[in-house]
C-alpha positions in Angstrom: -2.2 1.2 12.8 -5.1 0.3 10.6 -5.1 -2.8 8.5 -6.8 -2.8 5.1 -8.2 -5.7 3.2 -5.6 -6.0 0.4 -6.7 -4.6 -2.9 -4.9 -7.4 -4.8 -7.2 -9.9 -3.0 -10.4 -8.2 -4.2 -10.8 -10.7 -7.0 -13.9 -9.0 -8.5 -12.0 -5.7 -8.8 -9.0 -7.4 -10.4 -11.3 -9.2 -12.9 -13.3 -6.0 -13.6 -10.1 -4.1 -14.4 -8.6 -6.9 -16.5 -11.9 -7.2 -18.4 -11.8 -3.4 -19.1 -8.2 -3.5 -20.2 -8.8 -6.5 -22.5 -11.5 -4.4 -24.2 -9.6 -1.1 -24.6 -6.1 -0.2 -25.8 -3.7 2.6 -26.2 -4.5 6.0 -24.7 -8.0 4.9 -23.6 -6.4 2.0 -21.6 -3.9 4.4 -20.0 -6.6 6.9 -19.1 -8.8 4.1 -17.6 -5.9 2.7 -15.6 -4.9 6.1 -14.2 -8.5 6.9 -13.2 -8.8 3.5 -11.5 -5.5 4.0 -9.5 -6.6 7.5 -8.5 -10.0 6.1 -7.4 -8.5 3.2 -5.4 -5.9 5.5 -3.8 -8.7 7.9 -2.8 -10.6 5.1 -1.2 -7.6 4.1 0.8 -6.8 7.6 1.8 -10.4 8.2 2.9 -10.1 5.1 5.0 -7.0 6.4 6.7 -4.2 4.7 4.9 -0.9 6.6 4.8 1.1 7.2 1.6 3.4 4.1 2.1 0.3 1.8 2.6 -1.4 3.3 -0.5 1.7 2.8 -2.6 2.1 -0.7 -1.5 -1.6 -1.6 -2.1 -1.6 0.0 -5.5 1.6 -1.8 -6.5 0.2 -5.2 -5.5 -3.1 -4.5 -7.2 -1.3 -3.6 -10.4 0.6 -6.9 -10.2 -2.6 -8.9 -9.6 -4.2 -7.3 -12.7 -1.1 -7.9 -14.8 -1.0 -11.5 -13.6 -4.7 -11.9 -14.6 -4.0 -10.5 -18.0 -1.0 -12.7 -18.5 -3.0 -15.8 -17.4 -5.7 -15.0 -20.0 -3.1 -14.6 -22.7 -1.5 -17.9 -21.9 -4.8 -19.6 -21.8 -5.7 -18.1 -25.2 -2.4 -19.4 -26.6 -3.1 -22.9 -25.3 -6.6 -22.9 -26.8 -5.5 -21.6 -30.2 -5.4 -24.2 -32.9 -1.9 -25.7 -33.5 -0.4 -25.0 -36.9 0.9 -27.9 -38.8 
């Protein structure tokens, strides 16, 4: 069985996707994300990953990107001037 470097630990990829999703919204964001997931799945498939591995890797990558976006949102809230 092959072992793949986890997608969710590819920090530059996580940051790149979070940056893009911060900059676009709505249907453009959906289209970007679907294209990214197809691309990552294709890379894993080409490297010999089976469907279960691909699904697991994509799920964890998605969680890492969402965590990055949430972290940015929380940081922005803490940096915003306090009312009052």
